[in-house]
C-alpha positions in Angstrom: 54.1 -73.1 12.3 54.6 -69.9 10.3 53.6 -71.3 6.9 55.7 -68.8 5.0 57.2 -70.6 1.9 55.2 -72.0 -1.0 55.8 -73.6 -4.3 53.0 -72.8 -6.8 52.3 -76.3 -8.2 49.4 -76.1 -10.6 50.0 -77.5 -14.1 50.5 -74.0 -15.5 53.0 -73.0 -12.8 55.0 -76.2 -13.2 55.1 -76.0 -17.0 55.7 -72.2 -17.5 56.6 -70.3 -14.4 60.2 -69.4 -13.6 59.4 -67.7 -10.3 56.9 -70.1 -8.6 58.8 -70.2 -5.3 56.8 -67.6 -3.3 56.3 -66.2 0.1 53.9 -63.6 1.7 55.1 -61.6 4.7 51.7 -60.4 5.7 48.2 -62.0 5.3 45.6 -60.1 3.3 46.1 -56.9 1.5 45.4 -53.1 2.2 44.8 -52.1 -1.4 41.4 -51.8 -3.1 41.7 -53.3 -6.6 38.4 -54.6 -7.9 40.1 -56.7 -10.6 42.2 -58.7 -8.0 41.8 -62.5 -8.2 43.5 -63.1 -4.9 40.5 -62.9 -2.5 38.8 -65.7 -4.5 41.7 -68.1 -3.8 42.6 -67.0 -0.3 39.3 -66.4 1.5 36.3 -68.9 1.0 32.8 -67.5 0.5 30.9 -65.4 -2.0 32.5 -62.5 -3.7 31.7 -59.8 -1.2 32.7 -61.9 1.8 35.9 -63.0 0.1 36.8 -59.5 -0.9 36.1 -57.9 2.4 37.8 -60.7 4.3 40.9 -60.4 2.2 41.1 -56.6 3.2 41.7 -57.6 6.8 45.4 -56.9 6.5 47.3 -58.6 9.4 50.7 -60.0 10.5 51.9 -63.4 9.7 54.8 -63.5 12.2 53.9 -63.7 15.8 57.4 -63.8 17.5 61.1 -63.7 17.0 61.2 -67.5 16.8 59.2 -67.3 13.5 62.0 -65.2 12.0 64.5 -67.6 13.3 62.8 -70.5 11.6 63.0 -68.6 8.3 66.7 -68.0 8.8 67.3 -71.6 9.6 65.5 -72.6 6.4 67.5 -70.2 4.2 70.8 -70.9 5.9 70.6 -74.7 6.6 67.6 -75.9 4.6 65.7 -76.8 7.7 62.2 -76.0 6.4 60.0 -77.8 9.0 57.5 -75.4 10.4 57.9 -72.8 7.6 55.6 -74.5 4.9 53.0 -77.1 4.5 54.3 -80.5 5.3 53.5 -81.9 1.9 55.9 -79.4 0.3 58.8 -79.6 2.7 61.0 -81.9 0.5 60.4 -79.7 -2.6 61.0 -76.5 -0.8 64.2 -77.8 0.9 65.4 -78.8 -2.6 64.4 -75.5 -4.1 66.4 -73.5 -1.4 69.4 -75.7 -1.9 69.2 -75.0 -5.7 68.9 -71.2 -4.9 65.6 -71.1 -6.6 64.9 -67.3 -6.5 62.2 -66.3 -4.0 59.3 -64.1 -5.0 58.0 -62.1 -2.0 54.5 -60.8 -2.5 52.4 -63.5 -4.2 48.9 -62.6 -2.8 49.8 -59.9 -0.3 51.8 -56.7 -0.4 55.1 -57.0 1.7 55.2 -53.2 2.0 51.6 -52.6 2.7 50.7 -49.9 5.2 50.3 -49.4 8.1 51.8 -52.7 9.0 55.2 -52.5 7.4 55.8 -49.1 8.9 54.7 -50.3 12.4 56.5 -53.7 12.4 59.0 -53.8 9.6 58.5 -57.5 9.1 59.4 -57.4 5.3 62.6 -55.5 6.3 63.6 -58.3 8.7 62.9 -61.0 6.0 65.0 -59.1 3.4 67.8 -58.8 5.9 67.8 -62.5 6.4 67.9 -63.2 2.6 70.6 -60.6 2.0 72.8 -61.8 4.9 72.7 -65.3 3.3 73.2 -64.1 -0.3 69.9 -65.5 -1.3 68.3 -64.1 -4.6 64.8 -62.6 -4.4 62.4 -60.3 -6.0 59.7 -58.3 -4.1 56.3 -57.5 -5.7 54.4 -54.5 -4.5 52.3 -51.4 -5.2 53.7 -49.5 -2.3 56.1 -46.6 -2.8 57.5 -47.5 0.6 59.9 -49.8 -1.1 61.7 -46.7 -2.7 62.3 -44.8 0.5 66.0 -44.5 1.6 65.8 -47.1 4.3 64.7 -49.8 1.8 66.8 -48.6 -1.1 69.9 -48.9 1.1 68.9 -52.4 2.2 68.2 -53.5 -1.4 71.5 -52.1 -2.7 73.4 -54.1 -0.1 72.0 -57.2 -1.8 74.7 -56.7 -4.5 72.6 -57.7 -7.5 70.6 -60.5 -5.7 67.5 -58.4 -5.4 64.9 -57.1 -7.8 61.8 -55.1 -7.4 58.5 -55.5 -9.3 55.9 -52.8 -9.0 52.4 -53.3 -10.3 51.0 -50.4 -12.4 48.4 -51.0 -15.0 47.8 -47.4 -16.3 48.9 -43.8 -15.8 45.2 -42.7 -16.0 44.6 -41.5 -12.4 41.0 -41.1 -13.2 40.6 -44.7 -14.4 42.5 -46.0 -11.4 40.3 -44.0 -9.1 37.4 -46.3 -10.2 39.3 -49.6 -10.5 41.5 -49.3 -7.4 39.5 -47.6 -4.8 36.6 -48.6 -2.5 34.9 -47.1 0.6 37.5 -46.8 3.3 40.5 -47.8 1.1 42.5 -46.9 -2.0 45.7 -47.9 -3.8 48.9 -45.7 -4.1 48.6 -43.2 -7.1 50.1 -44.1 -10.5 52.4 -41.1 -10.1 53.8 -42.4 -6.8 54.4 -45.9 -8.2 56.1 -44.5 -11.4 58.3 -42.3 -9.2 59.2 -45.3 -7.0 60.3 -47.1 -10.1 62.5 -44.2 -11.2 64.1 -43.9 -7.7 64.9 -47.6 -7.6 66.3 -47.6 -11.1 68.4 -44.5 -10.5 70.0 -46.4 -7.6 70.9 -49.4 -9.9 68.2 -51.8 -8.6 66.7 -54.1 -11.1 63.1 -52.9 -11.7 60.2 -54.5 -13.4 56.8 -53.1 -14.0 54.1 -55.7 -13.9 51.2 -54.6 -16.1 49.0 -57.2 -14.6 46.2 -57.3 -15.4 45.9 -55.6 -18.8 42.2 -55.1 -19.1 41.2 -55.4 -22.8 39.2 -52.6 -24.2 40.1 -50.4 -21.2 43.7 -50.1 -20.3 45.0 -51.2 -23.7 44.4 -47.7 -24.9 47.0 -46.2 -22.5 49.7 -48.8 -23.1 52.0 -46.7 -25.2 52.0 -43.8 -22.8 52.7 -46.2 -19.9 55.5 -48.1 -21.7 57.2 -44.9 -22.9 57.0 -43.5 -19.3 58.5 -46.7 -18.0 61.4 -46.6 -20.4 62.1 -42.9 -19.6 62.1 -43.8 -15.9 64.8 -46.4 -16.5 62.7 -49.5 -15.8 64.5 -52.6 -16.9 61.7 -55.1 -17.6 57.9 -55.1 -18.4 55.6 -58.0 -17.8 52.1 -57.9 -19.6 49.3 -60.3 -18.8 45.7 -60.1 -19.7 43.0 -60.1 -17.1 41.5 -63.4 -16.1 38.5 -64.0 -14.0 38.2 -66.4 -11.1 35.4 -68.8 -12.2 33.5 -68.9 -9.0 33.3 -65.1 -8.7 33.4 -64.2 -12.4 29.8 -62.8 -12.5 30.1 -60.8 -9.3 33.6 -59.4 -10.1 32.4 -58.4 -13.5 29.4 -56.7 -11.9 31.8 -54.7 -9.7 34.0 -53.8 -12.6 31.0 -52.9 -14.7 30.0 -50.5 -12.1 33.4 -48.9 -12.0 33.7 -48.8 -15.8 30.2 -47.3 -16.2 31.2 -44.5 -13.9 34.5 -44.1 -15.7 32.8 -43.8 -19.1 30.2 -41.4 -17.7 33.1 -39.2 -16.6 34.5 -39.2 -20.2 36.7 -42.2 -20.0 37.2 -44.4 -23.1 35.8 -47.9 -23.3 36.4 -50.0 -26.5 33.4 -50.9 -28.8 33.8 -54.7 -28.3 33.3 -54.4 -24.5 30.7 -51.6 -24.9 28.7 -54.0 -27.0 28.3 -56.1 -23.8 27.5 -53.1 -21.7 30.9 -53.2 -20.0 30.4 -56.7 -18.7 33.7 -58.4 -19.0 32.5 -61.9 -18.1 29.9 -61.7 -20.9 32.5 -60.3 -23.3 35.1 -63.0 -22.5 32.5 -65.7 -22.9 31.4 -64.4 -26.3 34.6 -65.8 -28.0 34.5 -69.1 -29.5 38.1 -69.8 -28.2 37.4 -68.8 -24.6 39.2 -71.1 -22.2 37.6 -71.9 -18.9 40.1 -74.0 -17.0 42.1 -74.1 -13.6 39.2 -72.2 -11.9 39.7 -69.3 -14.3 38.2 -67.7 -17.3 40.9 -66.5 -19.8 40.8 -64.0 -22.6 40.4 -65.1 -26.2 43.7 -66.6 -27.6 43.0 -65.1 -30.9 42.8 -61.7 -29.3 46.0 -62.3 -27.4 47.8 -63.2 -30.7 46.5 -59.9 -32.2 47.3 -57.6 -29.3 50.4 -58.9 -27.4 52.8 -58.3 -30.4 51.7 -54.6 -30.4 52.8 -54.2 -26.7 56.2 -56.0 -27.4 56.7 -53.6 -30.3 55.9 -50.6 -28.1 58.8 -51.7 -25.7 61.2 -51.8 -28.7 60.1 -48.4 -29.9 60.4 -46.9 -26.5 64.0 -48.2 -26.2 64.8 -46.5 -29.5 63.2 -43.3 -28.3 65.1 -43.2 -25.0 68.1 -45.2 -25.8 67.3 -47.8 -23.1 67.4 -51.6 -22.7 64.1 -52.3 -21.3 63.0 -55.9 -22.0 59.5 -57.4 -22.5 57.9 -60.5 -21.1 54.4 -62.0 -21.8 52.7 -63.1 -18.6 50.5 -65.3 -20.9 52.5 -68.4 -21.8 50.6 -68.5 -25.2 52.7 -65.5 -26.5 56.0 -66.3 -24.8 57.5 -66.4 -28.3 57.5 -62.6 -28.0 59.8 -62.4 -24.9 63.0 -60.6 -25.2 64.4 -62.7 -22.4 64.6 -66.4 -21.6 61.7 -66.2 -19.2 58.7 -63.9 -18.6 60.1 -62.3 -15.5 63.4 -61.3 -17.2 65.5 -62.6 -14.2 67.8 -64.3 -16.5 69.3 -60.9 -17.0 70.7 -61.2 -13.4 73.6 -63.6 -12.9 72.7 -64.3 -9.3 69.3 -65.6 -10.4 70.6 -68.5 -12.4 68.8 -71.1 -10.1 65.3 -70.4 -11.7 63.6 -73.3 -13.3 64.8 -73.9 -16.9 62.9 -77.2 -17.5 59.8 -75.1 -18.6 57.8 -74.4 -21.7 59.8 -71.4 -22.8 63.1 -73.3 -22.8 61.4 -75.9 -25.0 60.2 -73.2 -27.4 63.7 -71.7 -27.6 65.3 -75.0 -28.3 62.7 -75.9 -30.8 63.3 -72.7 -32.7 67.1 -73.0 -32.6 67.3 -76.7 -33.5 64.0 -77.3 -35.4 62.7 -79.6 -32.7 63.0 -80.4 -29.0 62.8 -83.6 -27.2 62.0 -84.4 -23.6 65.6 -85.5 -23.0 66.7 -82.0 -24.2 65.2 -80.4 -21.1 64.8 -83.1 -18.4 68.4 -82.5 -17.2 67.5 -79.0 -16.4 66.1 -77.8 -13.0 62.4 -77.9 -12.2 61.2 -78.6 -8.6 58.5 -80.9 -10.1 60.4 -82.8 -12.8 58.1 -85.8 -12.7 55.1 -83.7 -13.1 56.7 -81.8 -16.0 57.5 -85.2 -17.7 53.8 -86.1 -17.5 52.7 -82.7 -18.9 55.1 -83.2 -21.8 52.9 -86.1 -23.1 49.6 -85.0 -21.7 46.9 -85.3 -24.4 43.7 -83.2 -24.3 40.6 -83.2 -26.4 42.5 -81.7 -29.2 46.2 -81.9 -29.2 48.8 -81.9 -26.4 49.0 -79.7 -23.3 52.1 -77.8 -24.2 51.2 -77.0 -27.8 47.7 -75.9 -26.7 49.3 -73.3 -24.4 52.4 -72.1 -26.3 51.9 -70.6 -29.7 54.4 -71.7 -32.4 55.1 -75.0 -30.6 53.7 -78.0 -32.3 53.7 -81.7 -31.1 54.7 -84.5 -33.4 55.2 -88.2 -32.8 58.6 -89.8 -33.2 58.0 -93.5 -32.5 56.8 -93.8 -29.0 58.1 -90.3 -28.0 56.5 -86.9 -28.3 58.7 -84.2 -29.8 57.8 -80.5 -30.4 58.8 -78.6 -33.5 58.8 -74.8 -34.0 56.1 -73.7 -36.4 55.5 -70.1 -37.2 52.1 -70.8 -38.5 50.9 -72.5 -35.2 49.2 -69.3 -34.0 45.5 -68.5 -34.1 44.2 -65.8 -36.5 41.9 -63.3 -34.9 38.4 -62.7 -36.1 36.8 -59.3 -35.4 34.0 -59.2 -32.9 
């Protein structure tokens, strides 16, 4: 059992995510980001135990037979032994549909020293490329932009994309947020250069500005977005930081220590966060529209509505400045009305990625805007690995309103006999009140 493939099947992933077919080449992560949510969901225990346990970066694959199982799954749909038994039927169907695979969900496929030593990610990419299977890789490692990997990715002939996570160009800030005793994360300069090299070689590149830390990294967004456009990056995803509920206080305490030191060294912290002594958990919980759900604490929806349009506009302005075609995607489904593309990841720009789920919230939003309204029948003929669950979410009532309208601005539920339809309403968006 290699347990490689997964379909992310939370309500939010089913309803909104176009790239929820994922896999991780390695286990754990060599990086040192204090804002990372992954340890809380991967390693049980208190924050410190989870964080340290997650840093035990190790191999998933034990023998050649493990790789042979992956090849059999991709080539023939024989997924037994490559995923949890409960997901076998869904993953087999996803592969048959050519649902694009995202490699690097909660681990870095190009993490060092393992990828240099064993090349497991290289072998997996070879299997995918040999079978014309579309994929994206998510990483913080500049290793992906070395000649060996660039040549491999180019051989995918448009069936590969690279997403590099970079939240700021401020090396001083990242020195506090992305380092720990005995570990650090590749520099902003090296990641930006990796994006440039890949873009120059014609590989579809995305910068994941995830997380955007309000009152901290928001102040460097224009500089970062302009640098990405100048480097030839094709797509940008922006998503606000969320806190894992079980570790929110301890994670905030670690981040506070980092931000206190950053501010003491002359770094800028916004007044709203400073009011709470750089405690992000306390700051988030101070809003009357804070959402605590799915084991997470989310940023204020009113603040999302205020800030996210500014970042989308920065992308448009950067394109004018550099005569580029970089697109914008909101990683927060609430502000998906701002997306330049048909999904947040921008993979609809790549013809080989047409198998991504289209029976999702953003498709409903697009249809509602174009037709005035959208019905369940308008989307149920489209692909989603969990159609029955999506159908249930379409009509799911909450304390106030319906599931979809509560999570997608400008989409509003209305009754049509016994059916629920959604209309496009420009006013269905929260107004922000100053802290």
